[in-house]
N, C-alpha and C positions, 0 to 999 in steps of 0.2 A: 782590023782585029787587034785589040790591045793585049800585050803580053801578060801572062799570069804572074801573080806575085807569090814568091816562096814565103810561107808563113811558118816554116820550120823553126822551132825555138833554137836560138843561138846559145853558145856557151856563156855569153855575157848575160843574156836574159835569164838563163837557168841559174846563174850565179846570183843575180839580183833577187830572183824569186826565193832562192835558198836563204839568202841573207835576211829577207823580210820574214820568212817563216821562222827562222831561228830567233829573230828578234821577238816575235810574238811568243814563241816558246819560252824564252828566257823571262819575259815579263810575266808569263803565267807561272813560272817557277818561283819568281819573287813573291807574287801574290799568294801562292800556295804556302810558302814558308811563313808568311804573315797570318795565315789562317783566313784569308779572304777568298773563300772557295768559289763564290759566284764570279768574281773578277778573274780568277784563274781559269775557270771553265770558258769564260768569254774569250780570253787570249788563245787558249788551246783550240777553240772552235774557229777563230779567225785564221789560225795557222793551218788548220785542216782544210778550210775552204781554199786557201791559196795552194796548198799541196794538191788538192783535187784538180784544180784548174791546170796545174803543171803536169800532173799525171795524164790528163786527157790530151794535152798538147803532145806529149811524148808518144802516147799510144797511137794517135792519129798519124804521125809522121814516122813511126818506128820502122826502119828498114836496115839498120846497121847494128852491129854488135854493141857499139857504145850506147846506142839508144836503149837496148835491152838492159845493159848494166846501169844506166841512169834510172830506168824504171824500177829496177830492184832496189836501188838506193832510196828512191822516193817512197816505195812501199814500206821499207824498213823505217824511214822517218815517220811515215803515216802511222805505223804500228805504235811507235813510241808516243806520238801525240795522243792517240786514242787511249793508250795506257795511262798517260798522265791525267787525261780528262777523267778517266774512270776513278783514279785515286781522289781527285777533287770532288767528284760526285759522291763518292763513298763518305767522305767527311761531312758532306751536306745531307746525309741520310737519303740520297736519291739512289737507292739500291738498284732499282730497275734500269735506270739510265746507265749506272755503272756497269751492270751486267751486259747491256747492249754495247757499251764502249769496249769492254773487255773482249766480247765476242768479235767485234770489228778488228781489234788489235790482233787477235789470234788469226783471223782470216788474212790480214795483210802480211803477217810474218809467222807462219805455222810452226816454225822451229824455236820460237822465242818462249822462254819460261814465264816471263813476267805477266803476260795477259792471263795465263791460267792462275797465277797467284792472285791477281786482282779479282778474278772470278771467285776464287775460293774465299777471299776476304769478304766479299759481298754476301755470298751464300751463308757464311758463318755468322755474319751480323744479323741475317734474317733467320737464324737458328735452323737453317736447312743443312744440318750437319753431315748427313750421308753424302750429299752432292758436293759439299765443301771438301770433304776428305778425298772424294774422287777427283776433284779439280786439282788438289794439291798433288795427288799421284801423277797427274798429267804434267804438272809443273816440274816435279822431281825428275821425270823422264827426260825433260828438256834442259835440265840444269847444266850450265856450261862448265862448272868446276865443282870441286868437293865442298868448299866453303858455302857456296850457294845451295848445294844439295842439303848440307847440314842445317842451314837456316830454314829451308822449306820443310825439312823433316820435323824440326822442332815446332814450327807453326802447325803442321799437321797433327802432331801429338797434342798440342794445346787445344785444338778443335775437338779432338776425341775426348779429352778430359772435360771440356765444357759440355759436350754432349752427355757424358756419363753423369756429370753433376746435375744437369737439368732433369734427369730422370729419377734422381734420388730424393727422398723426403728431406734429407739433410743437405740440400743444395747449398753451396757456400755463399753466404751473404756478401763476402768480400770479392767475389769473382770479377766484378766490373770496376773494382777500385784499383787505381794505380798504386795506392799506398794502403796497406792493411789498417794503419792507424786512423784512416779517414772513414772506415766502415763503422756501422753501429757497434759491432763487437769491439773494434779497436777503441772507440770512444768510451765504451763501458769499462774496458780493462784499464784505461788511463785514469778514469775516475776512482776505481777501486785501488789500484796499485800506487799511483803517484799523488793522489790528493788525500782524501781523508777516509779511505775505506768505504764500506757499505753505507755509512751514514751520509756520505756525499751523494750517493745514488738516491737515497730517500728524500733528499732535499731538492732534487732536480725539478720535480713537479711544481713545488711552491715557488721556486726561483724563476720559473719561465716568465718572461715579459709578455704582455698582451699581444705584441706584434711579432712574437717569435716566428721563425721560419717553420715550415712543415717538418723539416729535419729535426729541429729542436723539440717541437711539439710531440713527436712520436718516439723520440729516443727513449724517454723515460718508460714508455710502455714496453719497449724491447728490453730495457734494463730489468723491469719487474719480472719478466719471463726468465731472463738469464739468471737472476738471483734465485728464483724458484728451483731451477734445474741444478744449481750448484750447492744448494743446502741439503746435506745428508747427515744422518745420524751416525753414531759410532759403528753400528752394525751395517752401514752402507745403504740403508733405506732413505728415501727422500723424506725430509721433514718440511711439511707445508703448514705453517701456522694460519689461523683463520684470517689474520690481517692480510696475509699474502693473497689468499683467495679473494678477499674483498678488493684488493688492488688489481688483481688480475681481471675481475669483473669490470672494474672501471676502465681498464685498458681496452677491453673489448668494446666498450661504449664509444670511446673516442678514436679508436684505431681501426679504420676500415679494412686494413690489410690483414688484421688478425695475427695469429701466431706465426712466427718465422723461426725455425730452429737455429741455434747458434753455430758458429764455425766449428766444424769437427764433430758435431753431435751425430752419432750413428742412428740408424733407423730403430734399432732395438732400444737404445737409450731414450729416444723420444717416445716410443711406445710405452716403455716402463714408466716414464714420467707421467704420461696421461692416465695410465692405469692407477697410479698412486694418487694423482690429483682427483680422479673420479671417486676413488674410495674416500679420500679426505672430504670431498664435497658431501658425500652421504653421511659421514661422521658429523660434519657440521650441522646437517639437517636433523640429527638425532636429538640435539639439545632443545630445551624449551618447547617440547611437544611439536616442533615443526615437522618432524617425521610424519606425524599424523596428517598435517596439512598436505604434504606431498604424496601421501599414500605409499610410503616406502616400506614400512614395517621395520623390525629390528635387523641389525646386521647379522650375517651368517658366521658361525664359528665352526670349527672342525667337528664338534660333537652335536651341532644343532642344525637340522636341515633348514632349507630356505622356506620360510612361511609364505603363504599366498599374499600377493600384493593387495593392499587395501585400496578402496576407492578414495581418491584425494578429496579433501574438504571442498565444499563449494566456496566461492569467494565470500558470500554472505557469512558462512559459518566461520571462516578464518577471521574476518573483521569482528564478528561477535565475540570470538575467543579473545582477540586482542583487547577489546573494550572491557570484557568481563574481568580479565586479569588486572587491567588498570583500575577499575572500580573497586575491586577487592583490596588493592594495595593502597589506594589514595582517595577513595570516594569518587566524587563526580570529576572525572578526568577532563571533561570538556572545558572546565574553568581553571585548570591548573597546567602550567607549562611543565612542571616536574612530573605530574601524574602520568603523562603519556610517555615520558622519556624512555623507560625500560621496555614497555610493549612495542612502542614505535621502533626502538632500536632492534628488537627481535624481528619485527616484520621487515625492516630495512635489510637486515642481514639475510633473512630468508629470501628476499627478492634477488639480492646480489648472488647468493649461492645457487639459487634456482637458475639464474642466467648462465652461470658457468656450467651447471648441470646440463642445461639444454644445449649449450654450445658444444659440449663434449659429445653429446649424442648426434648433433648436427654434423660434426666433422667425421664421425664414424658412420655416417650415412643412415643413422636411425632417424630419418627425417620426420616421420609422422609423430613419433614420441616427442621429438624436439619441438615440433610445431605446437603440440598441445601444452607443453610447458610454457612456451613463449606466450600463448594465448592466456594462460592463467595469470602470468605476470601482468600483462596488459589489462586484463579484466580487473585485477586488484587495483591497479593504478587509476583506472577509469572510475571504479566504484568509490575509491577514496576521495576523488576530486569532487564528487557530488555528496557522498554520505557525510564527509567532514567539512562541507562547504561553509557552515556557520561557525566552525571552531576557529579561534584566533590562529593566524599564520604561525606564530611562534609555538603554539601548542601542538599543532598537527605536523610541524616540521616540513613546511612547504619548500624544501630545498633538497639537494642531492637526489636520491632516487625518487622522491615525491615531486620533484620539479618536472615541468612539462618536457624539458629537453631530454631527460633521461628516458622517459617513456617513448619519446619520439624515435630515439635511436634504437630502442628495443623493437619498435614497430618496423624499422628499416631492416634489422636483422631477421625478424619474422618474415618479412616480405621476400627477402632473398631465399630463405628456406622454402617458402611456398613455391617460388619459381623453380628451384631445383627439384622439388617434389613433382611439380607439373611436368617438367622435362622427362622425368623418370616414370610418368604415368602412375604415380602413387595415388592411394585412395584414403578417404577419411575412415574412421573406425566403423561407420555404418555402411561402408562399402561403396559409397558414391565417390566418383573421381574428383580429385582436386582440379578445379576448372579455371578457365581464364576469367570468369566472372569473380571468383574468389580473389584473384590477383588484382583485378580492377578495383574492387571495393577497398582493399587495403591501400592501394596507390592513391586513390582519390581521397581517402581519409587523411593521408599524410599531407597531400597538397592543400586540402582545406585547413588542416591544423596549422601548417606553416603560414598560410594566408592570414589566419586569425591572430597570429603573434608577430606579424610583420611589423618591423620598427622597434621591437623590444630589445633587439641586439644591434648595436651600432657597428657596422663593418669597419669603420675607420678607427674606432676606439678599441675594438676587440675582434680583429679579423679571424683569429682561431676559433672563437666561439661562434662567430657568424658562419664560418665554413662548416663546422661540425654539426651545428644544430639548425641551420637555416638553408644554406645553399646546397649542402650535400644531400640532405633528405629530399629537397625539391628535385634535384637532379636524379636521384635514385628512383623516385616515384615517377618522374617524367619518362625515364628510360624504361620503367616497367610498363607504362602505357604503350611505349613503342614496341616492347616485346609482345604485348597482347595483340596490337594491330598487325604485327608481322606474322604472328601465328595464325590469325584469322585470314590474312592475305593468302596463306598457303593451304588452307583447308580445301577439301574437294569441291565444296559448293561454291567457293569463290575463285579458285585458280582457273586458268584457261589452258586447255590442252590443244596442242597442234602437233600431230605426228607423234614422235617419241618424246617430245619436250612438253613441259608444263611451266606456265608463267604465273608469277604472283599477280594478284589483283592490283591493278596499277594505283588506284587512289589510296587504298589501304597501305600499300608498300611505300608510297611517297609520304604518307602521314607518319608511318613508323620511322622512316629516315629523318623526317623533320624533328620528331620528338627526341631521337638520339643525338642529333646535331645540336639541339638546344641544350640538352643535358650536358654535353661535352663543353659547350660554350659557358655554362654556368660555373664549371669547376675551375679551380686554379691549375696552372700548368703541371704541378707536381703531384696531382691527385692520381692514385693508382687506378681508379676506374676510368680515367679519361681515354686512354688508348683503345680500350674495348668499345666505348661509346662511339668513337670516331670510325672504327672499322664497321660497326653496325650501321651507322648512317650511310657509309659508302656502299656496302653490299646491298642494302635495301633500295638505295637509289638505282643501283645497277639492275637489280631484279625488277624494279618498277619500270625500267626503260627510260630513265632520264637521258636527255640528249647530252652526251659527254664525249669530248675529244679524248684521244689517247694521252695527250699531254696532261689534261685535267685528271684523268685516272691516275697517272703516275704521281702527279703533284699531291692529290689527296691521300694516296697510299703513303707517300713520304711524310706528310703531316701526321698521319696516324702512327707510323713506325717511330718517328722522332719523339712522339709523346712518351714512349717508354724510357727515353734517356733521362727525362726530368725525374721521374719517379724512381728509377733504378739507382740514381745517385743517393737516394735515401734508404730504400728498402732492399736493394739488391735485385737479383734477376726477377723479371716480371713474367707473368703467365701468358705465354703466346699460343698455347695449344687450345684456342677457342675457335668455334665454328665460323664466326664472321671473318676473322683474320685468315683462317685457312681458305675460305672461299675467295676472298679478295686476292690472296697470293696465287691461287690457282688461275684466276682470271688474268692477273698480271703476267704470269708465266706463259699462258696461252698467247696473249697479245705480243709478248716479246718474241716468241717463236715465230709468229707470223711476220713481224717486222723484220726479224733477222733473215727469214727465208727470202723476203723481197730484196733485202740489201745484199745478200750473199751472191746474187747473180753478177754483181760488179763491185769489187772491193773499193773502187774509187767513189762509190755512192755514199752519201750521208743519210742516216736514218731520220734526221730532223724533219723533213717534209712529211713523212708518214705519221708524225705525231698529231697532225691536224685532222686526221681521219676520225670519223665518229664510231662509237661503240654501240652496237645494237643491244637491246634488252637481253639480259643474261638469264636464261631459263635453267631449270633443273631437269634431270633425266634419271631414269633408272639404269644403273650400271649393267651393261650387257645387252640392253634392249635397243641400243642405237646402232643401226646398220646403214650401209650406203644407200640401201633402198628406202629405209624409213626416213632418212634425212631429206628425201625429196618432197616429203609432205609439208615441209616448212621452207619458205623462200625468204631469206633475210633481205632487208632493204639493200639496194645497190650501193656500192662504194662505202659499205660499213663493215667493220670487223665483227664477226659473230663467234661466240664461244658459249659453252654450257658447262654446268657443274654436274658431274655424275655422282649419284647417290647409290649406296648399297641396297637400300630398300625404300619404299614409299609408304607412308602411313595411310590409313583408311580415311 
């Protein structure tokens, strides 16, 4: 019988292992300082693997006090490595992995404050402000000294301020800028104060090169709004000249983000501004009988009651009115460039002003009224294109608002208003609901129109024009088709019910995800619509039951969340309170909890092997109707993670 070999780790082997671990940690720190996040994670992970092997060796042979002390030291070292890796993952926008790392660090050293601070940072970046504040509270409880407690308290206060700002209409555009001068507002003030005053702002548009960045392209739109809000009369009322309204209409056409209040603007100030702008728009429509076209009637004064609204002119009547005026002034206007100049300018101003008029109703949730105004604009543009087809281009002014690009963007704005109205179950004036078919017709019209003009804008020579009038409309229309497919996938006749859960129609869900993914791929990195499209593609893949590992889930969520960083460098805080993102974050949270529950049984275990597990199809359920008994009606596939999304109510 051969003697047994003692495999107890020696002081020398423990020292060698410790030196190797520290070497990997230091290399990770160097990579971290250089901003090489993936390399830093790789070194921290190697150190954790060596640490885990050493911990297991000590645990197997532990029978002395020094073994216990060695184990405690190893776990403290392990906690620091997890915390460092969490920081690197945070910088790489891998928030879910960062939260898992922070949780593992807290498990290894429950009394250490830093893991809780890491958790708070990740939650704050995900805009989960309430949980972030709670995590900072836990970190403050564990702070080893007053300076650390003060620093953590300041971070907690900053998160609360960020949360408050995100709820206000006047959320601060500079909040994600390290330097206020880099924000749109800061660049505007520099133009006004240090260059040549407001005249410099007016020249920004004309000076933009064809290959300007998105930031430059949209700055002047922001400037136009800021100028409007700063112009006041001696009595303190806003002074909004017609030219400014016209510029504002143009900014709506090329700026998909729309209006963003300037730094420090209060909710009441913004409200007053829009009230004044709305009144000014009506006043602009009063001239040249365009009030009759819009059916507005005269303005109301203190001693004159509101007259009943008139029926707006038909498109044919408006164009006949324009042509009649031109003929009276100059004879046969179809043969003269100058003859149509004044009537055409009136019609052009009318269309611009009506666009602002509709948009103001749109943002105030008067969607049906806005939709009818958008339709009138589009009908005029379509009728002009055929009615004036034989007139020389110079005479009919086939540029600016009469150019196909302007109408295309109005159609995109109109389509978005229709989508909002459909979500709110709005109805047309005749009482019929705004349907998915209505959305499909508009989306297909945009796609066909873009196809018909393909090649007219060279993306290499003019990338801004190509984005604004070709790729962006195609992406918006494609995403709208995805929305229609997703809505059909969840209707009662198409969805599949099992116990308390209901699943999306698989083929329709996959098709919806594909449309959103293609739309996101079409857009540049800094487009504000891209993050939402990526989240839609992910949630509809999940609901359709795409075979996806947990690592793939976290990776796609990272890609979608990182997309906000590109656009927020230009526009400021992005809108994250959207249903697809909320649903994805809920799924990720559920998956993290299950992984963490499996890892928590042994602090020396790494969560990495669990990331190869598959995620089952994600169904919806009615909140309050899922019980332990009802769950038995559905048996998820073996060795797969299962989670569902609870809804407050289910539509018919």
